[in-house]
Backbone bond lengths (Angstrom), bond angles and torsions (degrees), N, CA, C in turn:
res aa  C-N    CA-C-N  psi(-1)  N-CA   C-N-CA  omega(-1)  CA-C   N-CA-C  phi
1 M - - - 1.468 - - 1.584 107.74 -
2 S 1.328 113.79 114.81 1.531 113.27 -173.29 1.499 108.46 -143.97
3 G 1.291 112.57 164.63 1.542 117.84 177.01 1.487 104.51 -171.74
4 H 1.323 116.07 177.96 1.473 122.40 -177.45 1.491 112.65 -67.08
5 W 1.354 118.35 -33.32 1.431 122.29 -179.19 1.491 112.83 -111.69
6 F 1.282 117.61 -13.44 1.476 123.29 -175.93 1.476 110.52 -135.75
7 S 1.323 114.20 124.10 1.455 121.35 175.60 1.536 111.18 -148.57
8 F 1.357 113.99 111.19 1.489 118.57 -176.06 1.511 110.70 -85.29
9 S 1.319 117.18 131.49 1.460 121.22 174.44 1.549 108.25 -124.64
10 L 1.248 124.20 119.64 1.484 123.93 -178.46 1.527 109.31 -65.38
11 P 1.303 123.27 -39.11 1.511 117.44 177.92 1.595 109.98 -64.84
12 D 1.351 119.19 -40.13 1.436 120.42 179.38 1.464 110.60 -64.68
13 F 1.324 115.10 -43.15 1.494 116.49 -179.17 1.508 108.82 -64.22
14 S 1.336 119.24 -45.89 1.471 119.99 -177.77 1.529 112.30 -61.46
15 Y 1.422 116.31 -40.67 1.449 116.66 177.46 1.548 112.06 -62.99
16 S 1.328 117.22 -42.77 1.444 120.35 -176.42 1.497 112.02 -71.19
17 F 1.359 115.91 -34.09 1.472 122.52 -179.55 1.535 108.76 -69.61
18 L 1.355 117.60 -45.84 1.448 117.98 178.10 1.491 112.68 -69.62
19 S 1.331 119.57 -34.44 1.499 119.50 -178.97 1.522 107.73 -62.87
20 I 1.304 122.02 -50.44 1.412 125.44 -176.64 1.503 108.44 -62.33
21 L 1.388 111.99 -45.87 1.557 115.88 -177.83 1.507 110.84 -57.81
22 F 1.346 115.40 -51.85 1.458 115.34 -173.92 1.548 110.56 -74.26
23 E 1.281 118.50 -14.91 1.501 120.67 175.38 1.543 107.74 -77.03
24 G 1.258 117.69 -42.15 1.503 119.77 -176.28 1.454 118.41 -85.55
25 I 1.397 117.92 -28.01 1.473 122.02 -173.33 1.589 110.37 -56.93
26 P 1.333 112.19 -47.71 1.622 112.13 -179.30 1.455 112.25 -53.94
27 F 1.362 113.34 -40.77 1.530 114.47 -176.78 1.497 111.10 -72.61
28 I 1.374 117.66 -35.44 1.446 118.93 172.72 1.479 115.47 -60.45
29 L 1.352 114.82 -41.94 1.442 124.91 176.45 1.497 108.72 -58.87
30 F 1.375 117.61 -51.62 1.524 119.38 177.59 1.463 111.99 -57.41
31 G 1.375 116.60 -46.36 1.441 119.34 -175.18 1.538 111.27 -66.20
32 T 1.311 119.55 -37.96 1.493 120.61 -177.62 1.487 108.63 -74.34
33 L 1.262 118.99 -35.83 1.460 121.37 176.68 1.590 110.86 -65.45
34 L 1.302 115.97 -38.84 1.368 121.56 174.73 1.517 112.52 -66.17
35 S 1.313 116.08 -37.09 1.470 118.16 177.98 1.497 110.10 -66.32
36 G 1.261 119.24 -32.84 1.506 124.25 -179.32 1.507 105.93 -68.11
37 L 1.384 118.66 -45.03 1.455 122.88 -179.38 1.519 109.28 -64.60
38 I 1.344 118.29 -40.97 1.444 120.86 178.15 1.579 110.22 -60.92
39 D 1.345 115.23 -37.22 1.454 119.04 -175.81 1.540 110.25 -68.42
40 Q 1.333 117.42 -25.25 1.415 120.40 -172.60 1.551 110.17 -102.93
41 F 1.336 118.52 -36.92 1.493 121.63 -168.36 1.467 113.73 -113.69
42 L 1.347 120.95 -5.86 1.464 121.16 -177.64 1.516 108.69 -104.35
43 P 1.276 119.56 103.08 1.479 121.70 178.00 1.505 112.08 -63.98
44 A 1.343 116.47 139.46 1.430 125.55 -174.92 1.572 109.37 -53.47
45 R 1.367 115.06 -39.88 1.491 115.84 -176.95 1.443 116.51 -65.46
46 V 1.415 114.99 -19.95 1.457 120.83 179.22 1.619 108.23 -67.82
47 M 1.275 118.50 -37.33 1.396 121.54 177.11 1.598 114.36 -63.18
48 T 1.286 114.09 -33.65 1.458 116.46 176.78 1.544 112.79 -74.82
49 R 1.297 115.97 -18.05 1.460 119.90 -175.24 1.579 105.62 -96.28
50 L 1.283 117.72 -29.28 1.470 121.05 -175.29 1.564 110.33 -67.07
51 I 1.344 115.51 -39.55 1.496 118.73 -173.47 1.506 107.45 -104.35
52 P 1.310 115.55 137.54 1.468 118.35 178.41 1.524 110.57 -60.77
53 R 1.300 116.02 148.15 1.473 119.14 -173.03 1.547 111.78 -73.06
54 R 1.426 116.30 -28.30 1.473 111.87 177.81 1.490 111.80 -72.33
55 P 1.295 116.19 130.63 1.488 119.85 -173.79 1.514 114.62 -54.00
56 A 1.373 116.18 -45.09 1.431 118.84 -176.32 1.511 112.31 -63.51
57 V 1.339 115.50 -43.82 1.461 121.26 177.45 1.516 109.69 -65.04
58 G 1.293 118.20 -43.02 1.464 120.39 -176.73 1.439 112.75 -66.26
59 I 1.283 120.80 -35.70 1.474 122.83 178.67 1.599 109.90 -70.63
60 C 1.294 115.45 -39.02 1.487 117.08 174.72 1.492 113.67 -66.59
61 V 1.300 119.88 -40.69 1.367 123.56 171.65 1.504 116.18 -57.61
62 S 1.439 113.97 -43.51 1.377 122.71 179.92 1.538 112.05 -60.04
63 A 1.348 113.46 -37.22 1.469 120.05 -177.18 1.550 112.01 -70.41
64 L 1.342 113.67 -13.08 1.484 117.66 178.93 1.570 113.36 -109.33
65 L 1.352 112.21 -1.90 1.517 115.23 -178.36 1.528 115.51 -58.83
66 G 1.347 118.30 -23.15 1.398 123.34 -177.22 1.567 111.20 -63.24
67 L 1.290 115.19 -22.87 1.443 123.06 177.62 1.571 111.67 -64.59
68 V 1.359 113.04 -31.84 1.413 121.25 179.80 1.530 112.68 -100.03
69 F 1.386 114.86 -42.20 1.458 124.84 -179.13 1.522 108.91 -116.37
70 P 1.332 119.05 76.64 1.555 119.79 -176.52 1.506 106.25 -70.74
71 M 1.359 111.94 140.35 1.455 119.84 173.05 1.540 108.65 -143.52
72 C 1.241 113.81 147.10 1.479 122.92 170.96 1.572 110.86 -82.31
73 E 1.333 116.50 148.41 1.430 119.95 -178.94 1.521 115.93 -60.66
74 C 1.367 113.09 -20.68 1.499 117.09 -178.49 1.545 108.50 -74.41
75 G 1.305 119.15 -31.27 1.464 120.14 -171.66 1.501 116.70 -109.32
76 I 1.378 114.15 1.88 1.475 114.71 -171.19 1.469 111.08 -84.56
77 V 1.329 122.94 -23.93 1.499 123.52 -173.35 1.521 112.46 -66.39
78 P 1.363 121.45 -41.40 1.402 118.36 175.47 1.573 116.02 -63.13
79 V 1.409 110.49 -31.34 1.432 116.95 179.09 1.548 108.97 -69.24
80 I 1.313 114.45 -42.87 1.477 118.80 -179.35 1.514 110.11 -62.07
81 R 1.348 115.95 -43.86 1.602 116.74 177.94 1.443 108.99 -57.28
82 R 1.345 119.82 -40.73 1.494 119.03 -176.13 1.452 107.98 -71.24
83 L 1.351 119.98 -42.85 1.473 120.27 -178.18 1.590 112.98 -67.50
84 V 1.303 118.72 -32.62 1.427 118.76 171.20 1.600 113.85 -64.32
85 A 1.313 113.01 -40.13 1.371 118.78 177.14 1.591 112.39 -63.41
86 K 1.280 114.55 -28.94 1.530 123.42 -179.85 1.549 107.50 -84.31
87 G 1.289 123.98 -6.33 1.430 120.15 176.27 1.443 115.77 116.86
88 L 1.314 119.25 1.97 1.529 121.41 178.90 1.485 110.13 -70.11
89 P 1.326 122.02 125.43 1.510 119.43 -179.08 1.541 107.51 -60.92
90 V 1.420 109.42 145.03 1.457 117.59 -176.91 1.517 111.05 -59.75
91 S 1.359 119.36 -37.76 1.487 119.91 -178.44 1.519 110.29 -61.29
92 N 1.368 117.12 -41.50 1.505 121.82 178.05 1.484 108.73 -66.32
93 A 1.358 117.96 -41.31 1.505 120.37 177.09 1.495 114.58 -56.39
94 V 1.345 111.87 -44.74 1.540 114.26 -177.99 1.538 110.69 -69.00
95 A 1.320 115.96 -37.70 1.458 116.61 -178.25 1.465 110.97 -68.30
96 Y 1.434 120.56 -34.66 1.400 121.80 177.40 1.485 110.69 -73.81
97 M 1.385 118.39 -35.61 1.426 121.67 -178.30 1.535 112.14 -63.77
98 L 1.348 117.69 -43.47 1.367 121.25 -179.55 1.547 116.02 -76.29
99 A 1.289 116.33 -32.92 1.440 123.72 -174.81 1.618 111.71 -82.25
100 A 1.350 117.41 -42.18 1.453 119.96 -169.58 1.491 116.03 -56.72
101 P 1.329 121.49 -35.97 1.484 119.32 177.56 1.488 110.99 -69.19
102 I 1.294 120.17 -23.10 1.485 119.26 177.92 1.542 115.77 -97.83
103 V 1.376 115.78 -46.25 1.378 123.65 -176.83 1.492 109.89 -88.09
104 N 1.381 116.15 71.34 1.449 120.11 175.37 1.544 110.83 -151.02
105 P 1.204 122.52 158.43 1.485 127.93 -173.70 1.577 112.49 -55.01
106 I 1.352 114.90 -43.94 1.416 116.87 -176.42 1.540 113.46 -65.96
107 T 1.342 118.73 -40.50 1.470 123.71 174.58 1.547 110.18 -62.42
108 A 1.376 113.29 -43.12 1.455 115.91 -178.66 1.539 113.74 -60.91
109 I 1.333 111.97 -40.98 1.521 116.86 -177.83 1.574 109.79 -67.51
110 S 1.419 111.50 -44.24 1.443 113.19 -178.66 1.510 114.90 -68.41
111 T 1.353 116.70 -27.65 1.533 119.99 -179.87 1.522 104.67 -75.13
112 Y 1.301 119.61 -40.70 1.444 119.05 177.96 1.546 113.43 -62.69
113 A 1.303 113.16 -45.06 1.492 114.66 177.40 1.533 114.42 -64.74
114 A 1.285 116.74 -35.29 1.516 121.54 -178.84 1.545 110.60 -67.55
115 F 1.325 120.07 -34.16 1.352 122.27 -171.89 1.556 114.73 -104.23
116 R 1.303 116.33 19.57 1.445 120.19 174.48 1.490 110.96 -57.63
117 G 1.331 114.26 128.35 1.487 121.79 -172.40 1.530 117.54 84.57
118 Q 1.409 115.58 -5.51 1.450 118.77 175.78 1.504 111.41 -120.88
119 G 1.255 117.77 23.33 1.568 126.29 178.26 1.520 106.79 83.21
120 P 1.317 117.04 67.32 1.472 120.35 179.96 1.476 116.13 -63.88
121 E 1.359 121.17 -28.74 1.408 125.70 -176.69 1.549 104.31 -72.69
122 E 1.294 123.53 -41.92 1.406 127.24 -174.26 1.515 108.84 -69.61
123 F 1.371 115.27 -46.96 1.423 119.67 -173.24 1.520 108.82 -71.74
124 T 1.342 121.59 -30.49 1.514 124.73 -179.21 1.500 105.78 -70.13
125 A 1.386 114.10 -52.80 1.485 119.67 -176.76 1.560 111.09 -58.50
126 L 1.309 114.71 -49.52 1.496 117.09 -176.39 1.505 110.83 -68.66
127 R 1.317 121.82 -30.04 1.432 123.36 -179.43 1.553 108.31 -67.73
128 L 1.321 115.13 -49.94 1.476 118.49 -175.32 1.575 109.56 -74.89
129 G 1.352 118.47 -31.26 1.401 118.52 179.03 1.553 109.94 -71.93
130 L 1.315 118.71 -44.15 1.437 122.04 -179.09 1.589 111.16 -67.56
131 G 1.250 113.87 -36.92 1.453 120.23 -179.90 1.581 110.17 -65.74
132 A 1.310 118.94 -45.38 1.447 121.43 174.44 1.561 112.76 -63.77
133 F 1.344 116.74 -40.77 1.414 118.33 -178.81 1.488 114.12 -67.61
134 V 1.414 117.39 -40.92 1.470 120.33 179.01 1.481 109.64 -68.91
135 A 1.325 121.48 -37.14 1.413 125.51 178.89 1.500 108.98 -62.15
136 A 1.319 118.37 -47.68 1.476 121.03 -179.72 1.556 109.65 -63.28
137 I 1.276 118.87 -38.20 1.491 118.56 -178.74 1.522 107.68 -67.94
138 A 1.309 119.77 -36.96 1.466 120.78 176.15 1.564 110.28 -65.51
139 G 1.313 113.68 -38.54 1.521 116.57 176.95 1.638 109.42 -61.87
140 F 1.244 118.43 -44.95 1.453 121.80 177.69 1.516 112.54 -60.51
141 A 1.454 115.08 -36.19 1.383 118.41 179.77 1.566 112.74 -68.53
142 V 1.313 113.66 -37.36 1.473 120.57 178.00 1.460 108.25 -67.84
143 L 1.367 121.16 -33.31 1.391 122.26 -174.22 1.536 110.58 -60.21
144 N 1.319 117.53 -30.11 1.458 121.15 -180.00 1.522 117.36 -92.35
145 L 1.399 113.99 5.63 1.429 118.07 177.15 1.564 111.32 -98.99
146 P 1.353 114.82 151.23 1.500 117.87 174.02 1.556 107.78 -70.30
147 I 1.306 114.94 140.43 1.441 120.88 -169.20 1.507 109.74 -65.75
148 R 1.337 119.28 -28.78 1.435 124.31 174.71 1.523 114.35 -63.34
149 A 1.287 114.83 -25.97 1.489 118.12 179.22 1.528 109.04 -82.57
150 V 1.289 120.56 -11.12 1.454 122.76 -174.73 1.466 109.22 -105.81
151 L 1.325 121.67 -56.38 1.440 123.16 -177.35 1.514 114.89 -89.81
152 K 1.320 113.67 146.59 1.472 121.30 173.28 1.581 109.24 -65.65
153 K 1.246 113.29 154.14 1.482 115.77 -173.37 1.519 111.73 -65.61
154 S 1.322 114.38 -34.72 1.559 116.07 178.35 1.535 111.63 -66.17
155 V 1.230 117.60 -30.69 1.498 121.70 175.55 1.496 111.67 -80.37
156 L 1.347 115.10 -34.43 1.428 119.24 178.32 1.535 113.09 -67.01
157 D 1.334 114.66 -31.70 1.477 121.30 179.52 1.512 110.46 -68.15
158 Q 1.344 116.22 -25.54 1.490 119.20 -177.58 1.512 112.42 -82.33
159 C 1.392 115.43 -20.03 1.471 118.37 -175.17 1.550 110.84 -65.05
160 G 1.226 117.77 127.88 1.438 121.93 178.20 1.449 114.28 82.00
161 H 1.414 117.31 3.41 1.423 119.60 -176.40 1.572 108.12 -122.57
162 A 1.306 118.26 10.38 1.413 122.99 -177.73 1.622 107.04 -83.82
163 H 1.229 111.41 110.44 1.553 115.45 -176.90 1.494 108.13 -94.77
164 D 1.321 113.64 138.19 1.464 123.57 177.00 1.592 108.41 -71.08
165 A 1.345 113.90 142.35 1.468 115.47 -178.51 1.529 106.95 -71.11
166 P 1.307 119.58 144.23 1.500 123.85 178.02 1.497 111.71 -58.20
167 R 1.330 116.86 134.47 1.421 116.70 -175.07 1.530 112.05 -68.04
168 H 1.371 118.87 -23.66 1.447 117.28 -179.05 1.421 114.02 -82.16
169 E 1.411 118.77 2.37 1.435 120.75 173.19 1.540 109.48 -63.85
170 P 1.332 117.72 139.33 1.507 119.22 -179.86 1.571 108.89 -62.92
171 L 1.342 116.60 148.48 1.503 118.54 -176.35 1.525 109.73 -63.58
172 P 1.311 122.84 -39.08 1.459 116.79 -178.40 1.587 113.48 -60.46
173 R 1.383 112.76 -35.90 1.451 117.34 -177.77 1.529 110.16 -70.56
174 R 1.321 115.78 -33.70 1.455 118.41 178.84 1.557 112.93 -73.12
175 L 1.381 114.48 -34.05 1.418 119.55 175.63 1.562 110.09 -69.95
176 A 1.278 115.45 -34.09 1.511 119.13 178.21 1.609 109.63 -67.40
177 A 1.359 113.62 -42.14 1.401 117.28 177.54 1.549 112.66 -64.52
178 A 1.410 114.88 -34.46 1.451 118.32 -177.44 1.563 105.93 -70.88
179 M 1.312 123.02 -38.08 1.372 127.75 178.00 1.528 112.74 -65.53
180 H 1.271 114.28 -34.51 1.421 119.74 177.22 1.525 112.42 -70.05
181 A 1.369 116.27 -41.01 1.407 121.61 178.96 1.507 110.06 -68.49
182 G 1.330 115.71 -37.38 1.485 122.33 179.44 1.527 110.97 -67.83
183 T 1.344 117.75 -40.50 1.516 119.08 -179.51 1.429 107.47 -69.76
184 R 1.323 123.83 -34.92 1.522 123.69 176.91 1.541 112.04 -62.95
185 D 1.367 111.38 -40.50 1.549 114.94 179.27 1.509 107.64 -72.24
186 F 1.352 118.51 -33.69 1.474 117.97 -177.57 1.524 109.13 -62.85
187 L 1.381 117.79 -45.90 1.442 121.32 -176.91 1.529 107.18 -66.74
188 D 1.330 122.81 -41.47 1.445 120.28 177.36 1.500 113.69 -60.42
189 V 1.306 119.33 -47.13 1.463 123.77 -176.31 1.547 109.37 -68.97
190 T 1.299 119.83 -41.29 1.408 124.40 -174.80 1.563 111.79 -59.21
191 V 1.353 113.88 -40.45 1.445 116.30 178.46 1.544 113.34 -59.19
192 Y 1.301 116.94 -42.64 1.487 121.35 179.05 1.465 108.81 -72.62
193 F 1.346 118.41 -36.23 1.482 121.44 -177.04 1.483 111.34 -67.42
194 V 1.276 117.34 -41.04 1.529 123.08 178.39 1.489 112.17 -61.72
195 L 1.321 115.21 -46.10 1.533 120.04 175.91 1.513 108.63 -57.08
196 G 1.339 117.05 -49.23 1.506 119.97 -175.86 1.463 109.00 -65.11
197 V 1.309 120.91 -40.41 1.454 119.48 -179.57 1.461 111.48 -66.66
198 A 1.337 120.48 -37.39 1.451 122.75 173.82 1.512 115.13 -56.33
199 V 1.435 111.56 -46.31 1.562 115.43 179.54 1.501 107.62 -65.46
200 A 1.344 118.84 -43.88 1.453 120.55 -177.32 1.562 112.25 -61.00
201 S 1.355 117.38 -38.94 1.395 122.67 -178.17 1.529 111.64 -70.21
202 V 1.252 119.76 -34.83 1.482 122.70 174.44 1.594 110.92 -64.05
203 F 1.332 112.71 -44.54 1.445 117.53 -178.65 1.574 111.37 -70.28
204 G 1.402 111.06 -39.57 1.466 111.56 -179.60 1.517 118.27 -75.02
205 T 1.354 118.73 -17.13 1.504 121.79 -176.29 1.444 110.01 -110.79
206 A 1.329 120.32 -29.98 1.459 118.95 -171.21 1.490 110.57 -95.43
207 I 1.299 122.79 -21.34 1.438 124.41 -178.14 1.505 107.65 -95.83
208 N 1.360 120.25 129.63 1.322 128.22 -177.12 1.573 110.57 -67.24
209 Q 1.231 115.51 114.38 1.535 121.45 -172.99 1.527 110.83 -70.75
210 E 1.334 119.04 -12.05 1.409 122.19 -179.39 1.487 113.66 -65.79
211 I 1.387 116.70 -16.90 1.464 119.89 176.35 1.453 111.84 -65.67
212 F 1.258 120.15 -14.83 1.482 123.21 -179.42 1.491 111.99 -87.58
213 L 1.255 119.54 -23.29 1.437 124.88 -169.98 1.504 113.88 -62.54
214 P 1.415 118.68 -44.12 1.374 120.63 -177.82 1.591 110.22 -67.47
215 L 1.301 117.88 -17.36 1.436 119.81 -177.09 1.514 112.21 -75.55
216 A 1.428 113.69 -16.37 1.454 115.12 -176.08 1.478 118.07 -63.16
217 L 1.373 114.02 -25.05 1.440 120.63 -178.63 1.526 115.83 -74.16
218 N 1.382 118.14 -15.92 1.362 124.62 -177.81 1.563 111.27 -116.50
219 E 1.335 118.56 105.10 1.426 121.54 -171.41 1.667 111.05 -59.02
220 L 1.316 115.33 -30.75 1.434 115.77 179.27 1.514 110.88 -70.80
221 L 1.279 116.93 -24.26 1.483 116.08 178.67 1.582 105.85 -101.94
222 A 1.290 122.14 -26.82 1.481 119.85 179.11 1.523 115.44 -56.32
223 V 1.402 114.18 -41.97 1.405 121.31 -176.66 1.557 111.07 -61.34
224 P 1.354 115.22 -58.81 1.518 113.99 179.35 1.439 115.23 -63.10
225 S 1.400 119.70 -31.08 1.484 121.08 177.41 1.463 110.35 -66.19
226 M 1.279 121.32 -42.83 1.502 123.47 178.78 1.472 110.30 -68.16
227 M 1.306 121.93 -33.62 1.475 122.92 174.35 1.566 109.94 -67.45
228 T 1.207 114.78 -39.17 1.549 118.87 178.56 1.484 108.29 -63.94
229 L 1.369 119.42 -45.06 1.345 123.76 179.72 1.475 113.91 -61.76
230 A 1.379 113.88 -41.29 1.459 118.95 175.46 1.534 111.41 -57.16
231 A 1.333 119.74 -45.22 1.389 124.40 177.03 1.465 113.56 -61.33
232 I 1.298 117.14 -37.81 1.423 120.41 -179.80 1.572 115.13 -71.26
233 L 1.341 114.22 -48.39 1.465 121.98 178.44 1.502 112.02 -63.10
234 S 1.347 121.45 -30.12 1.464 121.08 176.09 1.548 113.07 54.33
235 L 1.411 116.35 49.74 1.496 118.04 -176.24 1.512 106.72 -89.00
236 C 1.395 111.87 163.07 1.464 116.68 176.35 1.426 106.47 -81.43
237 S 1.426 111.33 151.85 1.557 118.64 -174.90 1.451 107.91 -70.79
238 S 1.331 125.59 -16.61 1.479 124.46 175.14 1.508 114.72 -78.00
239 S 1.358 118.98 -12.87 1.402 119.54 -176.65 1.557 112.24 -127.97
240 D 1.311 116.97 -10.21 1.514 118.43 -172.30 1.511 112.08 -63.15
241 A 1.357 115.13 -30.27 1.473 119.60 -178.18 1.564 113.76 -56.62
242 F 1.362 112.52 -35.52 1.464 119.19 -179.92 1.570 112.84 -68.41
243 I 1.350 114.23 -30.18 1.489 119.79 178.88 1.589 105.82 -77.11
244 A 1.353 115.27 -44.53 1.417 119.68 -178.31 1.523 112.56 -58.81
245 A 1.352 118.03 -39.76 1.430 122.55 -176.35 1.507 113.98 -65.38
246 T 1.416 114.21 -19.83 1.472 116.31 -179.40 1.504 113.20 -81.68
247 F 1.313 117.97 -7.89 1.508 121.77 179.82 1.555 105.26 -86.80
248 V 1.255 117.78 66.95 1.522 118.00 -173.72 1.562 111.54 -72.33
249 S 1.300 118.03 -16.09 1.492 117.94 -176.84 1.601 108.24 -83.55
250 F 1.347 116.72 -13.66 1.513 119.97 -177.42 1.552 108.68 -88.57
251 P 1.286 115.43 146.94 1.542 117.80 178.48 1.562 109.06 -65.01
252 A 1.386 110.56 157.75 1.463 114.36 -179.70 1.500 118.74 -56.36
253 V 1.338 113.57 -37.84 1.474 118.18 -177.28 1.533 109.50 -66.22
254 A 1.368 120.05 -33.15 1.434 120.92 173.77 1.535 115.06 -63.08
255 K 1.320 113.58 -37.70 1.440 115.05 179.47 1.616 110.02 -75.59
256 L 1.353 112.94 -29.21 1.483 116.61 174.60 1.497 107.00 -65.23
257 A 1.297 122.08 -47.33 1.458 121.66 -178.47 1.502 110.99 -63.78
258 F 1.331 116.22 -32.58 1.476 119.02 177.19 1.541 111.33 -61.94
259 M 1.315 114.18 -38.83 1.555 116.69 -174.46 1.527 110.93 -88.01
260 V 1.296 120.96 -8.94 1.400 124.81 174.94 1.559 113.40 -94.51
261 F 1.306 113.69 -44.40 1.456 116.96 -178.01 1.518 110.54 -79.11
262 G 1.224 124.77 -35.92 1.437 126.20 -176.91 1.566 117.31 -54.67
263 P 1.374 112.82 -50.34 1.449 119.92 177.46 1.544 110.68 -68.19
264 M 1.320 121.89 -17.51 1.481 121.03 -179.77 1.460 109.54 -94.00
265 I 1.312 119.68 -41.39 1.487 122.69 -176.40 1.557 107.84 -142.32
266 D 1.370 113.71 120.95 1.402 118.13 169.06 1.541 108.22 -144.93
267 L 1.342 120.61 -177.60 1.400 117.69 -175.32 1.530 117.35 -66.64
268 K 1.305 112.27 -34.81 1.478 118.21 175.28 1.463 112.81 -64.41
269 L 1.409 113.66 -42.87 1.490 116.98 -176.54 1.438 113.89 -69.57
270 L 1.422 118.71 -32.25 1.445 121.01 172.88 1.562 113.02 -52.25
271 F 1.288 116.37 -36.53 1.452 118.37 177.36 1.458 112.89 -77.16
272 V 1.374 117.81 -44.87 1.441 123.45 177.03 1.515 115.21 -61.64
273 Y 1.368 117.83 -39.20 1.402 117.85 178.14 1.535 112.52 -65.50
274 N 1.307 117.39 -23.57 1.541 119.21 175.88 1.518 112.71 -67.54
275 M 1.271 120.62 -8.18 1.374 125.64 179.53 1.615 107.17 -73.18
276 V 1.404 115.35 -31.22 1.487 117.98 -177.99 1.458 112.50 -116.23
277 F 1.370 121.50 -37.26 1.377 123.67 -174.18 1.564 112.51 -103.82
278 T 1.371 112.34 159.49 1.423 117.09 177.32 1.557 109.19 -69.79
279 R 1.374 113.04 156.58 1.412 116.20 -179.40 1.504 115.31 -64.69
280 R 1.268 116.29 -39.02 1.463 120.95 174.96 1.512 112.26 -58.07
281 F 1.366 116.00 -46.35 1.412 120.83 177.47 1.576 110.03 -58.69
282 V 1.332 118.21 -47.14 1.454 118.98 -177.62 1.512 112.96 -64.30
283 A 1.301 116.87 -32.48 1.477 122.16 -178.86 1.536 105.93 -73.05
284 G 1.370 117.20 -43.70 1.437 118.58 178.48 1.528 113.38 -64.11
285 L 1.324 113.92 -39.06 1.548 120.35 -179.44 1.524 107.95 -62.69
286 A 1.415 116.16 -47.76 1.446 121.39 179.68 1.561 112.56 -54.03
287 V 1.363 113.69 -51.28 1.428 122.09 -176.18 1.536 109.98 -65.12
288 G 1.368 114.03 -47.23 1.479 119.01 178.91 1.488 117.44 -58.14
289 L 1.390 111.48 -44.99 1.485 117.86 175.30 1.476 115.26 -63.55
290 F 1.342 117.91 -39.07 1.419 122.72 -179.58 1.556 111.15 -65.03
291 I 1.309 117.47 -41.21 1.510 123.80 175.49 1.519 111.08 -68.84
292 L 1.379 118.65 -47.53 1.405 123.34 -178.21 1.507 112.73 -59.89
293 I 1.380 115.33 -56.25 1.475 123.18 -176.74 1.556 109.42 -60.98
294 G 1.364 119.21 -39.76 1.334 126.19 -178.43 1.573 110.22 -62.23
295 L 1.359 116.42 -48.57 1.399 121.64 -178.23 1.537 109.66 -68.34
296 L 1.316 119.57 -42.70 1.387 123.88 -178.05 1.588 109.25 -64.23
297 S 1.321 117.13 -41.63 1.490 121.08 178.84 1.548 110.44 -62.97
298 L 1.272 112.21 -43.86 1.540 115.92 178.27 1.469 112.30 -58.51
299 R 1.442 111.59 -45.54 1.424 115.45 178.12 1.463 116.92 -61.52
300 L 1.280 113.06 -32.23 1.459 117.66 -177.46 1.566 107.07 -75.91
301 G 1.222 116.81 -28.56 1.511 120.87 174.41 1.481 110.29 -68.91
302 I 1.282 119.07 -25.01 1.513 120.42 173.55 1.536 109.02 -78.40
303 V 1.347 116.88 -42.48 1.435 116.12 -172.58 1.507 109.06 -81.82
304 F 1.330 122.94 -34.04 1.364 124.83 178.85 1.518 110.90 -120.19
305 P 1.325 121.62 72.15 1.426 124.38 -175.09 1.547 112.00 -63.70
């Protein structure tokens, strides 16, 4: 099956599929095991003390938590589901979920290393700053939404009903319960993840990427085209900067948009987010972030040409 813009190759698809799968699975495993430990060992009252009570301050703090608790986008969703069940406000959870893959030390170091010779300090600072700002804006937007419009009913039913494990329970039994909860989360997330990886691999290998090259000459088109490419490629936030740095013909703001939008929304994440959030919310989040990041990136291109 072939065409000028579309050509499917099973070996290319298999290589891309397995590459993304093997890159993401360790992070999913880590995230789901962490979610199980949270379920058993993190008392619900700790969450209420960790985040400031004032919503505005709490959202801003949540957008910076990745500096202390770094997480990859592949493994953060099960952690978020568990934290919401433990009492973390949904607005704070969304801010942390979107920011943590970008605003963390690992991503900062990889971005700096990838853009050596292209202004690494500026790219790193702008990426982390824009990531935190966009995540906070999303958190404030969620703050004004009814919770039933955000969370799936199955997740909503767990909120307020997460019971802490009794302290007198033997440690081995609590660890076994944590592993059981983590395994259940791993199977849930993996189903969505595999579907998303398959879709991303088809787009990444079957569509001729040369269609994006003419767009590099027009900044108004370069930014949305790079964001679209980031969603299609579904790269990990710890490695996507090395890919972005290779697009030397594209303006800097387009590469910045690539590195901010991709870790927040890509094809695999659209499937994974549906594990926790309603389909309407996921669709609205994707469109809203695309517009917001695009406009902010273009604005930065005017302020910092």
